[in-house]
C-alpha positions in Angstrom: 25.2 -12.4 -63.3 26.7 -8.5 -63.1 30.6 -8.2 -62.0 29.4 -6.5 -58.7 27.1 -9.7 -58.1 29.9 -11.8 -58.5 31.6 -9.7 -55.9 28.5 -9.4 -53.2 27.2 -13.0 -53.6 29.9 -16.0 -52.6 30.1 -18.7 -54.2 28.8 -23.0 -53.3 32.4 -23.8 -52.3 33.2 -26.9 -54.1 33.2 -29.3 -50.4 29.8 -27.8 -49.5 27.7 -29.4 -52.7 26.6 -32.1 -51.7 25.6 -33.5 -55.1 28.7 -33.3 -56.4 30.6 -34.6 -53.1 28.4 -38.0 -53.0 29.0 -38.4 -56.5 32.4 -38.3 -56.8 33.0 -40.7 -53.5 30.4 -43.0 -54.7 32.0 -43.6 -58.7 35.7 -42.9 -57.4 38.3 -44.9 -55.8 40.1 -41.8 -54.0 39.1 -42.7 -50.6 40.1 -46.1 -50.9 44.0 -44.8 -52.0 44.0 -42.2 -49.8 43.7 -44.7 -47.1 45.9 -47.0 -48.3 48.2 -44.6 -48.7 47.8 -43.7 -45.2 47.7 -47.5 -44.3 51.8 -47.5 -45.7 52.8 -45.7 -42.9 51.1 -47.4 -39.9 54.4 -49.7 -39.4 56.1 -46.5 -39.2 54.5 -45.2 -35.5 56.1 -45.5 -32.0 53.0 -45.3 -30.2 53.4 -45.0 -26.3 50.4 -44.7 -23.3 47.7 -44.6 -22.9 46.6 -44.9 -26.2 47.9 -44.3 -30.1 46.7 -40.7 -30.7 45.1 -39.8 -34.5 44.0 -36.5 -35.6 41.8 -36.7 -39.0 42.5 -32.8 -40.2 39.0 -33.3 -42.5 36.8 -36.0 -41.7 34.5 -35.3 -44.3 31.9 -38.5 -44.2 34.7 -40.5 -42.7 34.9 -42.8 -45.7 39.0 -42.2 -45.3 39.0 -42.3 -41.4 36.9 -45.9 -41.0 39.6 -47.6 -43.9 42.2 -45.9 -41.5 41.1 -47.4 -38.3 40.4 -50.7 -39.3 44.1 -51.7 -40.6 44.9 -49.4 -37.7 43.2 -52.6 -35.2 44.8 -54.9 -37.6 48.1 -53.3 -37.1 47.6 -52.2 -33.7 44.7 -54.7 -31.8 45.3 -54.3 -28.2 46.6 -50.7 -28.4 43.6 -48.2 -26.9 42.8 -45.5 -29.7 42.6 -41.4 -29.0 40.9 -40.6 -32.7 40.2 -37.2 -32.9 39.0 -35.7 -35.9 37.9 -32.0 -37.2 34.4 -31.5 -39.3 32.4 -28.4 -39.3 29.3 -30.2 -41.7 26.3 -31.2 -40.0 25.7 -33.6 -42.8 29.6 -35.1 -42.6 29.3 -35.2 -38.9 25.8 -37.1 -39.0 27.3 -39.5 -42.1 30.4 -40.1 -40.5 29.0 -41.0 -36.9 27.2 -44.0 -38.9 30.1 -45.4 -40.2 31.1 -45.8 -36.1 29.3 -48.3 -35.2 31.8 -51.3 -36.3 34.6 -49.8 -35.5 33.8 -49.2 -31.4 32.7 -53.2 -31.9 36.2 -54.5 -33.4 38.3 -52.3 -30.9 36.5 -51.7 -27.9 39.3 -49.4 -26.3 38.7 -46.3 -28.5 37.3 -43.0 -27.8 36.3 -40.6 -30.5 36.1 -37.0 -30.7 34.5 -35.1 -33.4 34.8 -31.5 -32.8 33.9 -28.5 -35.4 37.1 -25.9 -34.4 39.1 -24.2 -36.7 42.3 -25.6 -37.3 44.6 -23.6 -35.0 42.5 -25.0 -32.3 40.9 -28.1 -33.4 44.2 -30.3 -32.6 44.4 -29.6 -29.0 40.7 -29.5 -28.1 40.3 -26.4 -27.2 38.8 -22.8 -28.1 42.0 -20.3 -28.9 40.0 -17.3 -28.4 39.6 -16.6 -24.7 36.3 -14.8 -25.0 35.5 -18.1 -27.0 36.7 -20.5 -24.2 33.3 -20.2 -22.0 31.2 -21.3 -25.1 32.2 -24.8 -25.9 29.9 -27.3 -26.1 31.0 -30.8 -25.2 28.8 -33.9 -24.8 30.4 -36.5 -23.5 28.6 -40.0 -24.0 29.0 -43.3 -23.0 27.4 -46.1 -25.5 26.1 -49.0 -23.9 25.8 -52.5 -25.3 28.7 -54.8 -26.9 27.4 -54.7 -30.7 27.5 -53.0 -33.8 23.5 -52.5 -33.4 23.8 -51.6 -30.0 26.2 -49.4 -31.1 24.5 -48.0 -34.7 20.9 -47.0 -32.8 22.9 -45.0 -30.0 24.8 -43.0 -32.5 21.9 -42.3 -35.0 20.3 -41.4 -32.0 22.8 -37.8 -31.6 21.3 -35.9 -34.4 20.0 -33.1 -32.0 23.5 -32.7 -30.3 24.6 -32.4 -34.0 22.2 -30.3 -34.8 22.8 -28.0 -31.7 26.8 -28.0 -31.7 27.2 -28.0 -35.6 25.2 -24.5 -35.9 27.4 -22.1 -38.6 27.8 -18.5 -39.7 29.4 -17.0 -42.8 32.8 -15.2 -42.7 31.8 -11.3 -43.7 35.7 -12.2 -45.4 35.4 -15.0 -46.9 31.8 -16.5 -47.0 33.2 -19.6 -45.3 31.2 -21.3 -42.9 32.4 -20.4 -39.5 31.7 -22.0 -36.4 28.1 -20.7 -34.3 29.8 -22.5 -31.0 32.7 -24.2 -30.6 31.7 -28.2 -29.8 32.7 -31.3 -29.5 31.3 -34.9 -29.1 33.6 -37.3 -27.1 32.4 -40.9 -27.6 33.5 -44.3 -26.1 32.3 -47.9 -24.3 30.2 -47.9 -21.1 32.1 -51.2 -20.3 35.3 -49.6 -21.4 34.7 -46.4 -19.0 37.0 -47.1 -16.1 39.9 -48.7 -18.8 40.0 -45.3 -21.2 39.9 -43.5 -17.9 43.5 -41.6 -19.6 42.6 -41.2 -22.8 39.5 -40.1 -22.2 40.4 -35.9 -23.0 40.1 -33.5 -20.0 38.3 -30.3 -20.1 41.5 -28.4 -20.5 44.1 -28.4 -23.4 45.1 -31.3 -24.9 48.7 -31.1 -25.3 50.3 -34.8 -25.5 50.4 -34.5 -29.9 49.2 -36.6 -32.1 51.3 -39.8 -33.4 49.4 -39.4 -36.4 47.4 -36.6 -38.3 46.1 -36.9 -41.7 45.7 -34.1 -43.8 44.3 -35.3 -47.3 42.7 -32.6 -49.2 42.7 -29.9 -46.5 42.2 -26.7 -48.2 41.3 -25.3 -51.3 43.6 -25.9 -54.2 44.0 -22.2 -55.2 45.3 -21.0 -52.1 48.6 -19.8 -52.1 51.1 -22.1 -50.7 51.8 -19.4 -47.7 48.2 -19.7 -46.4 47.8 -23.6 -47.1 50.9 -23.9 -44.5 50.1 -21.2 -42.1 46.5 -21.9 -41.5 46.0 -25.1 -42.4 50.1 -27.8 -42.6 51.9 -25.7 -39.4 49.1 -26.0 -36.9 48.8 -29.4 -37.5 52.3 -30.5 -37.9 53.0 -28.2 -34.9 50.3 -30.9 -32.9 52.9 -34.5 -33.5 54.1 -36.4 -30.7 57.1 -36.8 -30.8 57.9 -39.8 -33.6 54.6 -39.0 -35.2 54.1 -38.4 -38.5 51.6 -36.1 -40.8 50.5 -37.2 -44.2 49.8 -34.9 -46.7 47.4 -35.4 -49.7 46.7 -33.2 -52.3 45.5 -33.0 -55.9 48.4 -33.0 -59.0 46.3 -32.0 -61.9 48.6 -34.2 -64.2 45.9 -36.4 -65.2 43.5 -36.9 -68.0 40.9 -35.1 -65.5 42.5 -31.9 -66.3 42.6 -32.7 -69.8 38.9 -31.8 -69.7 38.8 -29.6 -67.6 41.4 -27.4 -70.2 38.9 -28.0 -73.2 36.4 -25.8 -71.3 38.8 -23.5 -69.6 41.9 -23.4 -71.7 43.4 -21.0 -68.7 42.4 -22.3 -65.4 45.6 -23.3 -63.3 43.5 -25.0 -60.2 46.8 -26.8 -59.0 49.2 -24.3 -58.6 51.2 -25.2 -55.3 52.8 -28.7 -55.7 54.0 -30.7 -52.9 57.8 -28.9 -53.6 56.4 -25.3 -53.1 54.0 -26.7 -50.0 57.5 -28.3 -48.2 59.3 -25.3 -49.4 56.8 -22.7 -47.7 56.2 -25.2 -44.7 60.5 -25.4 -43.9 59.9 -21.8 -43.9 57.4 -21.2 -41.4 58.5 -23.8 -39.3 62.2 -22.6 -39.2 65.8 -24.0 -39.5 65.7 -25.1 -35.9 62.4 -27.3 -35.6 62.6 -31.0 -34.8 59.8 -31.3 -37.3 61.5 -33.2 -41.0 59.8 -32.8 -44.3 60.8 -35.9 -45.4 60.7 -35.9 -49.6 60.0 -39.6 -51.1 60.5 -40.9 -54.9 58.5 -39.7 -57.5 56.9 -43.0 -58.0 56.4 -43.3 -54.3 54.7 -39.6 -53.7 52.3 -40.5 -56.6 49.4 -42.6 -56.6 46.5 -43.0 -59.2 42.7 -43.3 -58.6 40.1 -44.2 -61.3 36.5 -43.3 -62.3 34.7 -47.0 -61.2 33.5 -48.2 -65.2 32.3 -51.2 -66.4 34.7 -52.4 -69.5 31.5 -52.3 -72.4 30.8 -48.3 -70.1 34.2 -47.4 -72.2 32.9 -49.0 -75.8 29.5 -47.3 -76.0 30.1 -44.5 -73.2 26.7 -44.0 -71.9 25.6 -40.1 -70.4 25.4 -41.3 -66.6 29.0 -42.5 -67.2 30.2 -39.2 -69.1 28.0 -37.1 -66.5 30.1 -39.1 -63.2 33.3 -38.5 -65.2 31.9 -34.8 -65.9 30.8 -34.4 -62.3 34.4 -35.8 -61.2 36.9 -33.6 -63.5 35.0 -30.5 -62.0 35.1 -31.8 -58.7 38.4 -32.1 -58.6 39.2 -29.0 -60.1 36.7 -27.2 -57.7 35.3 -25.1 -60.3 32.9 -22.9 -58.9 28.7 -23.1 -59.3 28.9 -20.6 -61.9 31.2 -21.7 -63.8 29.7 -25.0 -64.1 26.0 -24.0 -64.8 27.8 -21.4 -67.6 29.5 -24.4 -69.1 26.9 -26.9 -69.3 24.5 -24.0 -70.7 25.4 -26.3 -74.5 26.7 -30.2 -74.8 30.5 -29.0 -75.7 31.1 -30.5 -72.3 29.9 -33.5 -72.8 32.0 -34.1 -76.3 34.9 -32.9 -73.9 34.6 -34.9 -71.7 33.8 -38.3 -74.3 36.6 -37.7 -76.4 39.1 -37.4 -73.2 37.4 -40.7 -71.9 37.4 -42.9 -75.0 40.9 -41.5 -75.9 42.2 -42.8 -72.0 39.8 -46.0 -71.5 38.4 -44.5 -68.6 39.0 -41.7 -66.7 41.7 -41.3 -63.7 43.5 -39.1 -61.9 46.6 -38.7 -59.6 47.2 -37.4 -56.5 50.5 -36.5 -54.2 51.5 -36.7 -51.3 54.5 -36.5 -48.3 55.2 -37.0 -44.6 55.9 -34.5 -42.3 57.6 -36.2 -39.0 58.6 -35.3 -35.2 62.6 -36.5 -34.8 63.2 -37.3 -31.7 
């Protein structure tokens, strides 16, 4: 590929590669470990009527969200939930909906909203630009029945709606997908519609604020701190209710996964904005008079590991499938482009580099970091 073609052709973004994503999710416990970190904040919430309000700023396939909703039900079994989630990928919306049938069965008083809107407007569940407001596509769907089986069949039948609402076009500046029309699906149980009347969002901007916001890996790691804050974290933080908490999770690169990356690409710096830089930029963006507070935690509480699934015997006699899973996890976490990966895989050096790191550490693990933003009284 020539230098000119690199500029004219937008590479596939790391989170748009379905094969890499699905292999990563199924061969590591990252989603579970993130959910466990988020669940630590549940007992610090102070929900107020009419509902506990949660926003997921990047639902993905809803693996993290489904784990968190189970823990929320365990902690607040009698409180109605308003759960809103941002996701622009048609495939992820489909996969996410498949995970929600048992959530509606276990927690009947739940309203689930999924939207494709931008960060600056998604939390308000309303388009930001006046010219886009008339184009908002909204579907309110009351699920019939009382069992997970009933709900599962109806959620699977939403394919045509998702395909209509989640059409995208590439950004002329970045190539990133943008919605053709803003869209949202509002789901709840028909037998709970009366009691959920004050929880179901009205067809107007939602400005009540959220008790919890999940921001797990919501941006490209190489983006500068100021842009991460301005486009994602500040709009999300400003959407917190009083006593609300936003949990931010990102990769650190201080792990064996990064050792693999450095063996192939010695000059790569995939993680240039550690949490301290992000917090500093966020404080600057919010201003000194803000009632939003960045909660610094001790190093041992801010950092948490997740691992590549493996059998003990695989680490003594490392097979090709284990090496490919480890390689995929390393390049996925480091958000390497397809062009870089394809070039690296022209010979076996990537396999040998992966084998050496995995053998030396007896497996493969990664290190995430987190911090909390809270709105004070």
